[in-house]
PyMOL Python script that loads the backbone (N, CA, C, O; Angstrom):
from pymol import cmd

cmd.read_pdbstr("""\
ATOM      1  N   MET A   1     142.081  87.959 161.306  1.00  0.00           N
ATOM      2  CA  MET A   1     142.204  87.047 162.487  1.00  0.00           C
ATOM      3  C   MET A   1     142.420  85.654 161.977  1.00  0.00           C
ATOM      4  O   MET A   1     141.548  85.134 161.280  1.00  0.00           O
ATOM      5  N   SER A   2     143.491  85.034 162.268  1.00  0.00           N
ATOM      6  CA  SER A   2     143.618  83.617 161.721  1.00  0.00           C
ATOM      7  C   SER A   2     143.413  82.593 162.974  1.00  0.00           C
ATOM      8  O   SER A   2     143.549  82.912 164.156  1.00  0.00           O
ATOM      9  N   ILE A   3     143.096  81.439 162.540  1.00  0.00           N
ATOM     10  CA  ILE A   3     142.723  80.357 163.485  1.00  0.00           C
ATOM     11  C   ILE A   3     144.039  79.598 163.678  1.00  0.00           C
ATOM     12  O   ILE A   3     144.800  79.277 162.765  1.00  0.00           O
ATOM     13  N   ASP A   4     144.214  79.351 164.992  1.00  0.00           N
ATOM     14  CA  ASP A   4     145.356  78.445 165.283  1.00  0.00           C
ATOM     15  C   ASP A   4     145.143  76.979 164.841  1.00  0.00           C
ATOM     16  O   ASP A   4     144.158  76.420 165.323  1.00  0.00           O
ATOM     17  N   PRO A   5     145.828  76.365 164.098  1.00  0.00           N
ATOM     18  CA  PRO A   5     145.403  74.931 163.558  1.00  0.00           C
ATOM     19  C   PRO A   5     145.486  73.940 164.643  1.00  0.00           C
ATOM     20  O   PRO A   5     144.708  72.991 164.552  1.00  0.00           O
ATOM     21  N   ILE A   6     146.327  73.984 165.710  1.00  0.00           N
ATOM     22  CA  ILE A   6     146.309  72.932 166.625  1.00  0.00           C
ATOM     23  C   ILE A   6     145.225  72.860 167.592  1.00  0.00           C
ATOM     24  O   ILE A   6     144.658  71.784 167.788  1.00  0.00           O
ATOM     25  N   PRO A   7     144.861  74.012 168.266  1.00  0.00           N
ATOM     26  CA  PRO A   7     143.488  73.861 168.995  1.00  0.00           C
ATOM     27  C   PRO A   7     142.274  73.525 168.246  1.00  0.00           C
ATOM     28  O   PRO A   7     141.378  72.830 168.726  1.00  0.00           O
ATOM     29  N   PHE A   8     142.247  74.108 166.863  1.00  0.00           N
ATOM     30  CA  PHE A   8     141.133  73.861 166.075  1.00  0.00           C
ATOM     31  C   PHE A   8     140.959  72.364 165.797  1.00  0.00           C
ATOM     32  O   PHE A   8     139.886  71.765 165.876  1.00  0.00           O
ATOM     33  N   ALA A   9     142.146  71.831 165.460  1.00  0.00           N
ATOM     34  CA  ALA A   9     142.177  70.312 165.220  1.00  0.00           C
ATOM     35  C   ALA A   9     141.843  69.511 166.361  1.00  0.00           C
ATOM     36  O   ALA A   9     141.148  68.503 166.229  1.00  0.00           O
ATOM     37  N   ALA A  10     142.313  69.908 167.538  1.00  0.00           N
ATOM     38  CA  ALA A  10     141.854  69.258 168.842  1.00  0.00           C
ATOM     39  C   ALA A  10     140.410  69.517 169.055  1.00  0.00           C
ATOM     40  O   ALA A  10     139.783  68.514 169.396  1.00  0.00           O
ATOM     41  N   ALA A  11     139.733  70.599 168.940  1.00  0.00           N
ATOM     42  CA  ALA A  11     138.366  70.720 168.974  1.00  0.00           C
ATOM     43  C   ALA A  11     137.538  69.742 168.036  1.00  0.00           C
ATOM     44  O   ALA A  11     136.507  69.172 168.395  1.00  0.00           O
ATOM     45  N   LEU A  12     138.125  69.627 166.795  1.00  0.00           N
ATOM     46  CA  LEU A  12     137.358  68.917 165.862  1.00  0.00           C
ATOM     47  C   LEU A  12     137.389  67.415 166.278  1.00  0.00           C
ATOM     48  O   LEU A  12     136.389  66.701 166.196  1.00  0.00           O
ATOM     49  N   ALA A  13     138.575  66.988 166.720  1.00  0.00           N
ATOM     50  CA  ALA A  13     138.820  65.565 167.201  1.00  0.00           C
ATOM     51  C   ALA A  13     137.904  65.229 168.314  1.00  0.00           C
ATOM     52  O   ALA A  13     137.280  64.172 168.403  1.00  0.00           O
ATOM     53  N   TYR A  14     137.871  66.284 169.218  1.00  0.00           N
ATOM     54  CA  TYR A  14     136.913  66.124 170.476  1.00  0.00           C
ATOM     55  C   TYR A  14     135.392  65.876 169.997  1.00  0.00           C
ATOM     56  O   TYR A  14     134.673  64.970 170.418  1.00  0.00           O
ATOM     57  N   LEU A  15     135.027  66.863 169.024  1.00  0.00           N
ATOM     58  CA  LEU A  15     133.687  66.753 168.518  1.00  0.00           C
ATOM     59  C   LEU A  15     133.282  65.411 167.715  1.00  0.00           C
ATOM     60  O   LEU A  15     132.201  64.832 167.821  1.00  0.00           O
ATOM     61  N   ALA A  16     134.326  65.048 166.921  1.00  0.00           N
ATOM     62  CA  ALA A  16     134.228  63.835 166.136  1.00  0.00           C
ATOM     63  C   ALA A  16     134.115  62.507 167.164  1.00  0.00           C
ATOM     64  O   ALA A  16     133.303  61.605 166.955  1.00  0.00           O
ATOM     65  N   ALA A  17     134.956  62.513 168.197  1.00  0.00           N
ATOM     66  CA  ALA A  17     134.866  61.489 169.225  1.00  0.00           C
ATOM     67  C   ALA A  17     133.401  61.447 169.927  1.00  0.00           C
ATOM     68  O   ALA A  17     132.775  60.399 170.088  1.00  0.00           O
ATOM     69  N   GLY A  18     132.967  62.658 170.298  1.00  0.00           N
ATOM     70  CA  GLY A  18     131.611  62.884 170.980  1.00  0.00           C
ATOM     71  C   GLY A  18     130.498  62.341 170.079  1.00  0.00           C
ATOM     72  O   GLY A  18     129.554  61.670 170.495  1.00  0.00           O
ATOM     73  N   ALA A  19     130.706  62.704 168.778  1.00  0.00           N
ATOM     74  CA  ALA A  19     129.641  62.395 167.858  1.00  0.00           C
ATOM     75  C   ALA A  19     129.515  60.858 167.765  1.00  0.00           C
ATOM     76  O   ALA A  19     128.453  60.237 167.815  1.00  0.00           O
ATOM     77  N   TRP A  20     130.879  60.281 167.609  1.00  0.00           N
ATOM     78  CA  TRP A  20     130.878  58.743 167.417  1.00  0.00           C
ATOM     79  C   TRP A  20     130.218  58.082 168.683  1.00  0.00           C
ATOM     80  O   TRP A  20     129.579  57.036 168.568  1.00  0.00           O
ATOM     81  N   LEU A  21     130.384  58.707 169.881  1.00  0.00           N
ATOM     82  CA  LEU A  21     129.924  58.003 171.107  1.00  0.00           C
ATOM     83  C   LEU A  21     128.388  58.290 171.226  1.00  0.00           C
ATOM     84  O   LEU A  21     127.699  57.663 172.031  1.00  0.00           O
ATOM     85  N   LEU A  22     127.901  59.196 170.454  1.00  0.00           N
ATOM     86  CA  LEU A  22     126.324  59.511 170.503  1.00  0.00           C
ATOM     87  C   LEU A  22     125.490  58.629 169.791  1.00  0.00           C
ATOM     88  O   LEU A  22     124.280  58.522 169.990  1.00  0.00           O
ATOM     89  N   ARG A  23     126.236  57.909 168.842  1.00  0.00           N
ATOM     90  CA  ARG A  23     125.350  56.964 168.071  1.00  0.00           C
ATOM     91  C   ARG A  23     125.027  55.748 168.754  1.00  0.00           C
ATOM     92  O   ARG A  23     125.829  55.278 169.561  1.00  0.00           O
ATOM     93  N   PRO A  24     123.792  55.122 168.480  1.00  0.00           N
ATOM     94  CA  PRO A  24     123.262  53.937 169.294  1.00  0.00           C
ATOM     95  C   PRO A  24     124.150  52.734 169.209  1.00  0.00           C
ATOM     96  O   PRO A  24     124.665  52.369 168.152  1.00  0.00           O
ATOM     97  N   GLN A  25     124.302  52.157 170.311  1.00  0.00           N
ATOM     98  CA  GLN A  25     125.231  51.002 170.469  1.00  0.00           C
ATOM     99  C   GLN A  25     124.627  50.146 171.647  1.00  0.00           C
ATOM    100  O   GLN A  25     123.767  50.610 172.395  1.00  0.00           O
ATOM    101  N   ASP A  26     125.099  48.946 171.761  1.00  0.00           N
ATOM    102  CA  ASP A  26     124.783  47.941 172.748  1.00  0.00           C
ATOM    103  C   ASP A  26     125.242  48.375 174.146  1.00  0.00           C
ATOM    104  O   ASP A  26     126.265  49.017 174.387  1.00  0.00           O
ATOM    105  N   ASP A  27     124.368  47.947 175.004  1.00  0.00           N
ATOM    106  CA  ASP A  27     124.700  48.388 176.449  1.00  0.00           C
ATOM    107  C   ASP A  27     125.970  48.052 177.007  1.00  0.00           C
ATOM    108  O   ASP A  27     126.534  48.744 177.855  1.00  0.00           O
ATOM    109  N   ASN A  28     126.435  46.953 176.518  1.00  0.00           N
ATOM    110  CA  ASN A  28     127.791  46.226 177.069  1.00  0.00           C
ATOM    111  C   ASN A  28     128.886  46.508 176.157  1.00  0.00           C
ATOM    112  O   ASN A  28     129.967  45.962 176.377  1.00  0.00           O
ATOM    113  N   ALA A  29     128.748  47.311 175.130  1.00  0.00           N
ATOM    114  CA  ALA A  29     129.748  47.488 174.018  1.00  0.00           C
ATOM    115  C   ALA A  29     130.868  48.288 174.569  1.00  0.00           C
ATOM    116  O   ALA A  29     130.609  49.340 175.153  1.00  0.00           O
ATOM    117  N   LYS A  30     132.019  47.905 174.442  1.00  0.00           N
ATOM    118  CA  LYS A  30     133.341  48.713 174.763  1.00  0.00           C
ATOM    119  C   LYS A  30     133.533  49.863 173.596  1.00  0.00           C
ATOM    120  O   LYS A  30     133.023  49.732 172.484  1.00  0.00           O
ATOM    121  N   PRO A  31     134.183  50.800 173.906  1.00  0.00           N
ATOM    122  CA  PRO A  31     134.394  51.788 172.873  1.00  0.00           C
ATOM    123  C   PRO A  31     135.310  51.257 171.653  1.00  0.00           C
ATOM    124  O   PRO A  31     136.327  50.611 171.908  1.00  0.00           O
ATOM    125  N   SER A  32     134.994  51.494 170.541  1.00  0.00           N
ATOM    126  CA  SER A  32     135.727  51.078 169.396  1.00  0.00           C
ATOM    127  C   SER A  32     137.182  51.662 169.218  1.00  0.00           C
ATOM    128  O   SER A  32     137.407  52.745 169.757  1.00  0.00           O
ATOM    129  N   ALA A  33     138.160  51.061 168.531  1.00  0.00           N
ATOM    130  CA  ALA A  33     139.413  51.614 168.430  1.00  0.00           C
ATOM    131  C   ALA A  33     139.446  53.047 167.652  1.00  0.00           C
ATOM    132  O   ALA A  33     140.399  53.811 167.805  1.00  0.00           O
ATOM    133  N   ALA A  34     138.426  53.337 166.871  1.00  0.00           N
ATOM    134  CA  ALA A  34     138.365  54.560 166.015  1.00  0.00           C
ATOM    135  C   ALA A  34     138.121  55.656 167.181  1.00  0.00           C
ATOM    136  O   ALA A  34     138.865  56.633 167.246  1.00  0.00           O
ATOM    137  N   VAL A  35     137.202  55.497 167.980  1.00  0.00           N
ATOM    138  CA  VAL A  35     136.997  56.587 168.849  1.00  0.00           C
ATOM    139  C   VAL A  35     138.093  56.669 170.019  1.00  0.00           C
ATOM    140  O   VAL A  35     138.269  57.764 170.555  1.00  0.00           O
ATOM    141  N   LEU A  36     138.786  55.632 170.408  1.00  0.00           N
ATOM    142  CA  LEU A  36     140.004  55.789 171.200  1.00  0.00           C
ATOM    143  C   LEU A  36     140.998  56.619 170.467  1.00  0.00           C
ATOM    144  O   LEU A  36     141.516  57.577 171.041  1.00  0.00           O
ATOM    145  N   VAL A  37     141.305  56.317 169.224  1.00  0.00           N
ATOM    146  CA  VAL A  37     142.370  57.039 168.564  1.00  0.00           C
ATOM    147  C   VAL A  37     141.878  58.598 168.384  1.00  0.00           C
ATOM    148  O   VAL A  37     142.758  59.458 168.376  1.00  0.00           O
ATOM    149  N   LEU A  38     140.461  59.004 168.233  1.00  0.00           N
ATOM    150  CA  LEU A  38     140.203  60.329 168.135  1.00  0.00           C
ATOM    151  C   LEU A  38     140.472  60.929 169.522  1.00  0.00           C
ATOM    152  O   LEU A  38     141.144  61.950 169.668  1.00  0.00           O
ATOM    153  N   VAL A  39     139.936  60.272 170.496  1.00  0.00           N
ATOM    154  CA  VAL A  39     140.245  60.862 171.894  1.00  0.00           C
ATOM    155  C   VAL A  39     141.735  61.068 172.123  1.00  0.00           C
ATOM    156  O   VAL A  39     142.140  62.204 172.369  1.00  0.00           O
ATOM    157  N   VAL A  40     142.543  60.077 172.060  1.00  0.00           N
ATOM    158  CA  VAL A  40     143.976  60.208 172.156  1.00  0.00           C
ATOM    159  C   VAL A  40     144.550  61.449 171.337  1.00  0.00           C
ATOM    160  O   VAL A  40     145.339  62.272 171.800  1.00  0.00           O
ATOM    161  N   LEU A  41     144.081  61.452 170.173  1.00  0.00           N
ATOM    162  CA  LEU A  41     144.504  62.506 169.239  1.00  0.00           C
ATOM    163  C   LEU A  41     144.115  63.955 169.796  1.00  0.00           C
ATOM    164  O   LEU A  41     144.893  64.907 169.721  1.00  0.00           O
ATOM    165  N   ALA A  42     142.964  64.026 170.306  1.00  0.00           N
ATOM    166  CA  ALA A  42     142.347  65.166 170.795  1.00  0.00           C
ATOM    167  C   ALA A  42     143.092  65.674 172.049  1.00  0.00           C
ATOM    168  O   ALA A  42     143.365  66.866 172.189  1.00  0.00           O
ATOM    169  N   LEU A  43     143.404  64.746 172.933  1.00  0.00           N
ATOM    170  CA  LEU A  43     143.987  64.955 174.204  1.00  0.00           C
ATOM    171  C   LEU A  43     145.486  65.523 173.893  1.00  0.00           C
ATOM    172  O   LEU A  43     145.935  66.543 174.416  1.00  0.00           O
ATOM    173  N   LEU A  44     146.191  64.705 172.957  1.00  0.00           N
ATOM    174  CA  LEU A  44     147.468  65.115 172.580  1.00  0.00           C
ATOM    175  C   LEU A  44     147.680  66.507 171.912  1.00  0.00           C
ATOM    176  O   LEU A  44     148.621  67.244 172.208  1.00  0.00           O
ATOM    177  N   LEU A  45     146.809  66.779 171.067  1.00  0.00           N
ATOM    178  CA  LEU A  45     146.730  68.103 170.399  1.00  0.00           C
ATOM    179  C   LEU A  45     146.449  69.240 171.462  1.00  0.00           C
ATOM    180  O   LEU A  45     147.071  70.302 171.447  1.00  0.00           O
ATOM    181  N   HIS A  46     145.553  68.966 172.302  1.00  0.00           N
ATOM    182  CA  HIS A  46     145.157  69.945 173.428  1.00  0.00           C
ATOM    183  C   HIS A  46     146.418  70.398 174.234  1.00  0.00           C
ATOM    184  O   HIS A  46     146.766  71.565 174.414  1.00  0.00           O
ATOM    185  N   ALA A  47     147.112  69.140 174.741  1.00  0.00           N
ATOM    186  CA  ALA A  47     148.288  69.384 175.486  1.00  0.00           C
ATOM    187  C   ALA A  47     149.383  69.924 174.759  1.00  0.00           C
ATOM    188  O   ALA A  47     150.239  70.601 175.328  1.00  0.00           O
ATOM    189  N   TRP A  48     149.421  69.657 173.454  1.00  0.00           N
ATOM    190  CA  TRP A  48     150.591  70.301 172.608  1.00  0.00           C
ATOM    191  C   TRP A  48     150.294  71.895 172.544  1.00  0.00           C
ATOM    192  O   TRP A  48     151.209  72.718 172.565  1.00  0.00           O
ATOM    193  N   ALA A  49     149.095  72.203 172.474  1.00  0.00           N
ATOM    194  CA  ALA A  49     148.746  73.597 172.362  1.00  0.00           C
ATOM    195  C   ALA A  49     149.213  74.354 173.601  1.00  0.00           C
ATOM    196  O   ALA A  49     149.764  75.447 173.473  1.00  0.00           O
ATOM    197  N   HIS A  50     149.015  73.818 174.757  1.00  0.00           N
ATOM    198  CA  HIS A  50     149.378  74.434 175.997  1.00  0.00           C
ATOM    199  C   HIS A  50     150.965  74.407 176.155  1.00  0.00           C
ATOM    200  O   HIS A  50     151.551  75.364 176.661  1.00  0.00           O
ATOM    201  N   VAL A  51     151.637  73.276 175.704  1.00  0.00           N
ATOM    202  CA  VAL A  51     153.116  73.194 175.850  1.00  0.00           C
ATOM    203  C   VAL A  51     153.669  74.238 174.913  1.00  0.00           C
ATOM    204  O   VAL A  51     154.657  74.893 175.245  1.00  0.00           O
ATOM    205  N   ARG A  52     153.094  74.408 173.804  1.00  0.00           N
ATOM    206  CA  ARG A  52     153.738  75.497 172.930  1.00  0.00           C
ATOM    207  C   ARG A  52     153.493  76.821 173.294  1.00  0.00           C
ATOM    208  O   ARG A  52     154.311  77.685 172.980  1.00  0.00           O
ATOM    209  N   ASP A  53     152.332  77.142 174.003  1.00  0.00           N
ATOM    210  CA  ASP A  53     152.229  78.471 174.532  1.00  0.00           C
ATOM    211  C   ASP A  53     152.953  78.741 175.627  1.00  0.00           C
ATOM    212  O   ASP A  53     153.270  79.903 175.881  1.00  0.00           O
ATOM    213  N   TRP A  54     153.309  77.708 176.417  1.00  0.00           N
ATOM    214  CA  TRP A  54     154.306  77.804 177.477  1.00  0.00           C
ATOM    215  C   TRP A  54     155.605  78.190 177.055  1.00  0.00           C
ATOM    216  O   TRP A  54     156.295  79.043 177.613  1.00  0.00           O
ATOM    217  N   GLN A  55     155.957  77.438 175.906  1.00  0.00           N
ATOM    218  CA  GLN A  55     157.392  77.833 175.434  1.00  0.00           C
ATOM    219  C   GLN A  55     157.473  79.270 174.764  1.00  0.00           C
ATOM    220  O   GLN A  55     158.556  79.853 174.729  1.00  0.00           O
ATOM    221  N   MET A  56     156.420  79.791 174.278  1.00  0.00           N
ATOM    222  CA  MET A  56     156.419  81.153 173.666  1.00  0.00           C
ATOM    223  C   MET A  56     156.451  82.078 174.641  1.00  0.00           C
ATOM    224  O   MET A  56     157.022  83.149 174.435  1.00  0.00           O
ATOM    225  N   LEU A  57     155.811  81.786 175.908  1.00  0.00           N
ATOM    226  CA  LEU A  57     155.714  82.700 177.040  1.00  0.00           C
ATOM    227  C   LEU A  57     156.836  82.611 178.024  1.00  0.00           C
ATOM    228  O   LEU A  57     157.016  83.501 178.855  1.00  0.00           O
ATOM    229  N   HIS A  58     157.658  81.457 177.935  1.00  0.00           N
ATOM    230  CA  HIS A  58     158.684  81.123 178.846  1.00  0.00           C
ATOM    231  C   HIS A  58     158.144  80.847 180.189  1.00  0.00           C
ATOM    232  O   HIS A  58     158.758  81.238 181.181  1.00  0.00           O
ATOM    233  N   GLY A  59     157.107  80.240 180.280  1.00  0.00           N
ATOM    234  CA  GLY A  59     156.612  79.817 181.583  1.00  0.00           C
ATOM    235  C   GLY A  59     155.063  79.438 181.513  1.00  0.00           C
ATOM    236  O   GLY A  59     154.542  79.601 180.410  1.00  0.00           O
ATOM    237  N   PRO A  60     154.407  79.043 182.354  1.00  0.00           N
ATOM    238  CA  PRO A  60     153.016  78.682 182.313  1.00  0.00           C
ATOM    239  C   PRO A  60     152.137  79.826 182.126  1.00  0.00           C
ATOM    240  O   PRO A  60     152.434  80.905 182.638  1.00  0.00           O
ATOM    241  N   ASP A  61     150.991  79.668 181.376  1.00  0.00           N
ATOM    242  CA  ASP A  61     150.064  80.597 181.031  1.00  0.00           C
ATOM    243  C   ASP A  61     148.766  80.300 181.972  1.00  0.00           C
ATOM    244  O   ASP A  61     147.991  79.359 181.801  1.00  0.00           O
ATOM    245  N   LEU A  62     148.679  81.268 182.981  1.00  0.00           N
ATOM    246  CA  LEU A  62     147.585  80.765 184.027  1.00  0.00           C
ATOM    247  C   LEU A  62     146.559  81.789 184.097  1.00  0.00           C
ATOM    248  O   LEU A  62     146.023  81.999 185.186  1.00  0.00           O
ATOM    249  N   HIS A  63     146.192  82.502 182.991  1.00  0.00           N
ATOM    250  CA  HIS A  63     145.066  83.390 183.084  1.00  0.00           C
ATOM    251  C   HIS A  63     143.785  82.568 183.115  1.00  0.00           C
ATOM    252  O   HIS A  63     143.858  81.339 183.079  1.00  0.00           O
ATOM    253  N   PHE A  64     142.563  83.225 183.183  1.00  0.00           N
ATOM    254  CA  PHE A  64     141.397  82.468 183.467  1.00  0.00           C
ATOM    255  C   PHE A  64     141.060  81.388 182.443  1.00  0.00           C
ATOM    256  O   PHE A  64     140.815  80.254 182.854  1.00  0.00           O
ATOM    257  N   PHE A  65     141.031  81.670 181.100  1.00  0.00           N
ATOM    258  CA  PHE A  65     140.824  80.839 180.012  1.00  0.00           C
ATOM    259  C   PHE A  65     141.786  79.854 179.830  1.00  0.00           C
ATOM    260  O   PHE A  65     141.359  78.772 179.428  1.00  0.00           O
ATOM    261  N   ALA A  66     143.047  79.966 180.039  1.00  0.00           N
ATOM    262  CA  ALA A  66     144.013  78.957 179.977  1.00  0.00           C
ATOM    263  C   ALA A  66     143.813  77.864 181.064  1.00  0.00           C
ATOM    264  O   ALA A  66     143.809  76.653 180.839  1.00  0.00           O
ATOM    265  N   ALA A  67     143.637  78.496 182.350  1.00  0.00           N
ATOM    266  CA  ALA A  67     143.355  77.549 183.414  1.00  0.00           C
ATOM    267  C   ALA A  67     142.202  76.812 183.156  1.00  0.00           C
ATOM    268  O   ALA A  67     142.292  75.607 183.395  1.00  0.00           O
ATOM    269  N   LEU A  68     141.122  77.236 182.720  1.00  0.00           N
ATOM    270  CA  LEU A  68     139.961  76.453 182.417  1.00  0.00           C
ATOM    271  C   LEU A  68     140.069  75.514 181.310  1.00  0.00           C
ATOM    272  O   LEU A  68     139.371  74.502 181.244  1.00  0.00           O
ATOM    273  N   SER A  69     141.041  75.879 180.337  1.00  0.00           N
ATOM    274  CA  SER A  69     141.277  74.730 179.371  1.00  0.00           C
ATOM    275  C   SER A  69     142.106  73.645 179.979  1.00  0.00           C
ATOM    276  O   SER A  69     141.966  72.460 179.678  1.00  0.00           O
ATOM    277  N   LEU A  70     143.030  74.120 180.900  1.00  0.00           N
ATOM    278  CA  LEU A  70     143.831  73.122 181.502  1.00  0.00           C
ATOM    279  C   LEU A  70     142.956  72.017 182.354  1.00  0.00           C
ATOM    280  O   LEU A  70     143.217  70.814 182.358  1.00  0.00           O
ATOM    281  N   VAL A  71     142.010  72.554 182.981  1.00  0.00           N
ATOM    282  CA  VAL A  71     141.057  71.789 183.778  1.00  0.00           C
ATOM    283  C   VAL A  71     140.174  70.843 182.984  1.00  0.00           C
ATOM    284  O   VAL A  71     139.938  69.685 183.331  1.00  0.00           O
ATOM    285  N   SER A  72     139.690  71.450 181.853  1.00  0.00           N
ATOM    286  CA  SER A  72     139.062  70.539 180.879  1.00  0.00           C
ATOM    287  C   SER A  72     139.897  69.616 180.217  1.00  0.00           C
ATOM    288  O   SER A  72     139.360  68.589 179.802  1.00  0.00           O
ATOM    289  N   LEU A  73     141.168  69.786 180.026  1.00  0.00           N
ATOM    290  CA  LEU A  73     142.119  68.818 179.528  1.00  0.00           C
ATOM    291  C   LEU A  73     142.205  67.603 180.491  1.00  0.00           C
ATOM    292  O   LEU A  73     142.151  66.434 180.110  1.00  0.00           O
ATOM    293  N   GLY A  74     142.341  67.991 181.745  1.00  0.00           N
ATOM    294  CA  GLY A  74     142.521  66.962 182.966  1.00  0.00           C
ATOM    295  C   GLY A  74     141.177  66.128 182.910  1.00  0.00           C
ATOM    296  O   GLY A  74     141.205  64.897 182.918  1.00  0.00           O
ATOM    297  N   MET A  75     139.953  66.879 182.850  1.00  0.00           N
ATOM    298  CA  MET A  75     138.804  66.146 183.042  1.00  0.00           C
ATOM    299  C   MET A  75     138.505  65.206 181.782  1.00  0.00           C
ATOM    300  O   MET A  75     138.002  64.086 181.872  1.00  0.00           O
ATOM    301  N   ALA A  76     138.863  65.785 180.685  1.00  0.00           N
ATOM    302  CA  ALA A  76     138.685  64.757 179.373  1.00  0.00           C
ATOM    303  C   ALA A  76     139.630  63.538 179.389  1.00  0.00           C
ATOM    304  O   ALA A  76     139.339  62.441 178.913  1.00  0.00           O
ATOM    305  N   ALA A  77     140.784  63.850 179.985  1.00  0.00           N
ATOM    306  CA  ALA A  77     141.791  62.593 180.189  1.00  0.00           C
ATOM    307  C   ALA A  77     141.176  61.680 181.160  1.00  0.00           C
ATOM    308  O   ALA A  77     141.074  60.477 180.922  1.00  0.00           O
ATOM    309  N   LEU A  78     140.771  62.212 182.235  1.00  0.00           N
ATOM    310  CA  LEU A  78     140.245  61.384 183.324  1.00  0.00           C
ATOM    311  C   LEU A  78     138.945  60.617 182.919  1.00  0.00           C
ATOM    312  O   LEU A  78     138.768  59.432 183.205  1.00  0.00           O
ATOM    313  N   THR A  79     138.164  61.286 182.320  1.00  0.00           N
ATOM    314  CA  THR A  79     136.874  60.710 181.906  1.00  0.00           C
ATOM    315  C   THR A  79     137.023  59.691 180.684  1.00  0.00           C
ATOM    316  O   THR A  79     136.298  58.703 180.568  1.00  0.00           O
ATOM    317  N   SER A  80     137.980  60.011 179.836  1.00  0.00           N
ATOM    318  CA  SER A  80     138.392  58.951 178.738  1.00  0.00           C
ATOM    319  C   SER A  80     138.940  57.748 179.100  1.00  0.00           C
ATOM    320  O   SER A  80     138.643  56.693 178.539  1.00  0.00           O
ATOM    321  N   PHE A  81     139.854  57.855 180.156  1.00  0.00           N
ATOM    322  CA  PHE A  81     140.658  56.604 180.602  1.00  0.00           C
ATOM    323  C   PHE A  81     139.696  55.775 181.452  1.00  0.00           C
ATOM    324  O   PHE A  81     139.746  54.545 181.456  1.00  0.00           O
ATOM    325  N   ALA A  82     138.709  56.567 182.261  1.00  0.00           N
ATOM    326  CA  ALA A  82     137.794  55.883 183.173  1.00  0.00           C
ATOM    327  C   ALA A  82     136.947  55.126 182.301  1.00  0.00           C
ATOM    328  O   ALA A  82     136.599  54.004 182.669  1.00  0.00           O
ATOM    329  N   ALA A  83     136.551  55.594 181.159  1.00  0.00           N
ATOM    330  CA  ALA A  83     135.534  54.947 180.203  1.00  0.00           C
ATOM    331  C   ALA A  83     136.144  53.751 179.620  1.00  0.00           C
ATOM    332  O   ALA A  83     135.383  52.915 179.134  1.00  0.00           O
ATOM    333  N   LEU A  84     137.481  53.537 179.596  1.00  0.00           N
ATOM    334  CA  LEU A  84     138.086  52.443 179.081  1.00  0.00           C
ATOM    335  C   LEU A  84     137.829  51.261 179.998  1.00  0.00           C
ATOM    336  O   LEU A  84     137.833  50.154 179.461  1.00  0.00           O
ATOM    337  N   SER A  85     137.634  51.326 181.143  1.00  0.00           N
ATOM    338  CA  SER A  85     137.557  50.272 182.141  1.00  0.00           C
ATOM    339  C   SER A  85     136.032  49.965 182.463  1.00  0.00           C
ATOM    340  O   SER A  85     135.570  48.855 182.728  1.00  0.00           O
ATOM    341  N   GLN A  86     135.368  51.116 182.390  1.00  0.00           N
ATOM    342  CA  GLN A  86     133.925  50.919 182.809  1.00  0.00           C
ATOM    343  C   GLN A  86     132.999  51.858 182.152  1.00  0.00           C
ATOM    344  O   GLN A  86     133.471  52.939 181.799  1.00  0.00           O
ATOM    345  N   ARG A  87     131.644  51.591 181.913  1.00  0.00           N
ATOM    346  CA  ARG A  87     130.853  52.521 181.355  1.00  0.00           C
ATOM    347  C   ARG A  87     130.366  53.633 182.392  1.00  0.00           C
ATOM    348  O   ARG A  87     130.105  53.367 183.565  1.00  0.00           O
ATOM    349  N   ILE A  88     130.276  54.847 181.860  1.00  0.00           N
ATOM    350  CA  ILE A  88     129.988  55.959 182.675  1.00  0.00           C
ATOM    351  C   ILE A  88     128.479  56.233 182.616  1.00  0.00           C
ATOM    352  O   ILE A  88     128.159  57.008 181.714  1.00  0.00           O
ATOM    353  N   GLN A  89     127.560  55.801 183.324  1.00  0.00           N
ATOM    354  CA  GLN A  89     126.382  55.886 183.145  1.00  0.00           C
ATOM    355  C   GLN A  89     125.681  57.172 183.116  1.00  0.00           C
ATOM    356  O   GLN A  89     124.669  57.366 182.442  1.00  0.00           O
ATOM    357  N   ALA A  90     126.300  58.132 183.939  1.00  0.00           N
ATOM    358  CA  ALA A  90     125.771  59.429 184.099  1.00  0.00           C
ATOM    359  C   ALA A  90     125.864  60.180 182.753  1.00  0.00           C
ATOM    360  O   ALA A  90     125.015  60.979 182.356  1.00  0.00           O
ATOM    361  N   LEU A  91     126.904  59.862 182.146  1.00  0.00           N
ATOM    362  CA  LEU A  91     127.309  60.623 180.844  1.00  0.00           C
ATOM    363  C   LEU A  91     126.645  59.905 179.761  1.00  0.00           C
ATOM    364  O   LEU A  91     126.549  60.510 178.693  1.00  0.00           O
ATOM    365  N   GLY A  92     126.177  58.743 179.840  1.00  0.00           N
ATOM    366  CA  GLY A  92     125.632  58.001 178.688  1.00  0.00           C
ATOM    367  C   GLY A  92     126.717  57.458 177.811  1.00  0.00           C
ATOM    368  O   GLY A  92     126.551  57.189 176.621  1.00  0.00           O
ATOM    369  N   VAL A  93     127.806  57.318 178.452  1.00  0.00           N
ATOM    370  CA  VAL A  93     129.028  56.879 177.540  1.00  0.00           C
ATOM    371  C   VAL A  93     129.303  55.307 177.999  1.00  0.00           C
ATOM    372  O   VAL A  93     130.207  54.659 177.471  1.00  0.00           O
TER     373      VAL A  93
END
""", "prot")
cmd.dss("prot")
cmd.show_as("cartoon", "prot")
cmd.util.cbc("prot")
cmd.orient("prot")
């Protein structure tokens, strides 16, 4: 069984961005450029994996796990871009 490199790289970028945000920081600190690059990279790789699958299947792949992945992609994008303008206290980000 081989590992598909695009979703694997997206997962690594998500984990790296999450680890970066977990480190101690000031209460009013804005996210650094490095974490924003990691988040955007993760979102683009995640979306690219779906687009590539849709091209191979000649249409959208809407089975349970693909739909769950699309929802998580949307939530990651919304949360990331909301965090640019304000701190999200419930998430500790």
